[in-house]
N, C-alpha and C positions, 0 to 999 in steps of 0.2 A: 759488469758482471760479463765475462767469456762466455762462449756457448759449448765449450767443452774443454776438458781437459789434455795434456799431451804427454803419453811416456819419452822418457830421455835417458834410456840406459840404467834405469833404477837398479839395485841391486839384485842379482839373479834373473833379471828381464833384459837379455840382448836386444833391445828394440826400440824403436825410434817413430815418433808420431802417435797414429792412431790405428789399431787392430780391428776394422770395421765389422770383418766376417766371425770374429771368436765369439763362442759362448761366454757369457758373463760370468766371472768368477769374482772373488773379492779383490785379488789383486788388479785386474782390470777397472773393474769398479771403482777404487779406490785411486788409481792413476788417470783415469780417463774421463771419469765422471763427478769427481770431486772438483768444485771451482770455488774460489773467492767470491763474494758478494758483499759491495759497498752500498750504501745509501748516503749520498754527499749532500749536505744541507749548508747553504752558505749563513753566516751570522744573523745576517737580516732577516732570511727566512725563520730560522730558529726562534728570533725574537717576535716576529710576527704572527708566527703559528706554532706556539708552545705546545699546545695540546697535542699536536702531530709529531712534532719534535720527540716529544716524552713516549708517545706510542712507538717512534721508531726505534728510541733508545732501548724500551722496554721488551720489543722485539726481538732483540740480537741472539739469543740463545734459543729461539723457537725452529724446530724443523722446516725445511722448506725444500721446494721443487721449483725448477725454472718453470715450468710448463704451467703453473698458476701466476706467473709474472704478470700477465695482461690485467688480470682483475686487481691487483695492486695499483698498477697504475693508471687505470680509468677512474678509480676511486680517489688518487691524489691529484687528479686533472680534473675532478668535478664534472665527469662526464656520466651521463645517465644512460643504462642500455638494458635491455630485457636479458643478455645474456651475461649481465655480471650476477657473479656469483661469491657473497660474502665469505662464505665457506674456504674458499682459495685465495682471499686477500689475507696477507700474511699482518696487516694492520688493523683487520677489522676484529671486534671482541667475538664475533662468531666464527674466526678462523678455525678449521679442524687440523690441528697440529698432528693427528693421528693418523691422516690420509696417508695410505700405501704409496711407496715411492719406487713405482717398476720402472725397470730397466729395459730398453727393448722388448717390451712385452712380454716379458719371461720373467726375470729375474727380480726379486724383492730387495732393494738396496738395503734395508735396514735389516732383513735377517741375513743376508750375506755379512755385515758388520758384526752382529750378535754372535754370530756363529765364529767368527774371526776371535772376537773377545774372548770367548768361551774356553777356546783353544790356547788362549794367551797364556803365557806361565808368568801372571802378575804383572805384567808392563803394561801400564794403563795407557791403551790409544787415545787419540784425541781425533775426532773426526773433522775435517775443515769444513765440511756442508753443514755441520751442526751450528755454526754460528754465525750470525750476520756480525761483522766486526764493526763495533761503533769507535771513531776516533773525532776527536773534536780538536781543531786547530785553531790557533790564536787569528781571530779575523785581522789583527793590525800586520800579519807575517805575509802580504800579497806581492805578487809581483809587480813591478813599476812598467812603464811603459818603455823606459830605458831597457831594462832587462828582457822585456819579451822583443825588443828589436835586436837586441845581441843574439839570443835564441835562435830568431828567425834567421839571422845572418850565418849563423854557423849550421843550422839546416839546410839552407841553401848549398852553403860551400860542401856539405855533407853528401846532398843528392847529385849535384854535379860532379864532383869527384866519383863518387859511386858508380854512375853512369859513365863517366870517361874511363874509369879503368877496365870496362867490358873489352875495351880495344886492345888491352896490355897483357899478353899471354903469359909473361913471368909473373903477374902479380897473382897473390894468393886469392883463390877463389871463396865467393858468398856461402853463408849457410842461411840465405833468406827464407827460401821454399823448404829446405831440407837440411837435416843436421847431418854431417858426415865427420867422422873423427880424424880424417885425414888432414881436412883443410884446418883444423887446430891444431895438429901436431905441424903442419906445414907454415902456420903462420907463427908458431913458437920458435920454428928452425929461422925464418926469417928476419925475425927480431933481435936475433942475437949478433947479426953483422951490420953494418952501414954501408949502403949503395946509396944512388942515384935516384931509385926508385923507392927508397925506406918508408917514406910516408905513406905510400898510395896502399899497400896492403889494408892499413886500419881504414882508409876511406873507403876502400872495397868492402870490407868485411862488416862496417858500422855504419858507413854512408847510409845506407837505406833507412835508419831508425829517423831519420831529418822527417820523412814521411809522418810517422807517429808525433812528432814534435809539433808539426805544423796542425795536426787535428787536435793536440792538447790545446795549442795557441788560439787556436779559432773558437773553440769551447769555450775558454777563458774568457777571451774578448768578448763573446756575447753575453756572458755572465756578468761582466763589469758594465758592460753597455746598457743591458736591459733589465739585470737583476738588481740594481742598487734601487729602481723606482717600487715604491709599494704596490702601485695597479699600473698598468698600462693595456693599451688596446691590442688585443690578440691578432687584428687585422692589420698593424702596423709593420710588422715584419714581413709578412706574405705580400704584400703590395710592394715594398722596395724590392725584395727579392724577384718578385714578378717582372716589374720592369727593367731590371737590371739583366736578369738572365734572357729575357727575350729581346733586349735590345742588342746585346751580344750575340744572340741567336741570328738576328736578321741581319747584322754587320756581317757574320762568317759567309751566310747563305749568300748576300750578294757578291761578297768579296771574291766567289769563286766563278 
């Protein structure tokens, strides 16, 4: 689940990123507040927790807003707290699906959407936030260690070349933190001709995605290592991480 949407030059809106100061109308609510939401369950989790798995599947068409997410997470984790509210938990039988979804303390998302649909001329619009998309993947189509190693190697090369290309002025500039149409046109022009710097524009423009690949592989590796066991001690990971982190920290401190 991302924390927000982004505008990217949609029809009639010559704008990129987010318009923080604007009053919330339907186009802004649609492009900047609607986000995808997936709940991923491994095959083993689905087998060992069939009731929860069924509850997740049954909740895919319910209305939801991200401010209620903590209540679902603490319930899934089996945590008891006085602040837990079952009416905010998407997976609870007491979940209040009609709770108003208020944006910026002023605009009611559902009223904006309903008003837009009322003015629509017969074209039924589907709101992305109305659905939690359920997708069940075959559990035997997983990445192997060799494939993960190859992906890590490609990610390392991409990040290395991406940073190296910062020194090369003729190379097409990145769109990592902003989106400039000029850079896209520049890349298109450069790719039509061959020269000694030909691979560099691709490395500079796309190399930073190596970071996202590493994040994915880290989560995937933890799932494959610890998710295969039906039960495990929750203190096993923190202890290992604690010793590893502080060993590196002390080594760094003494090296200075």
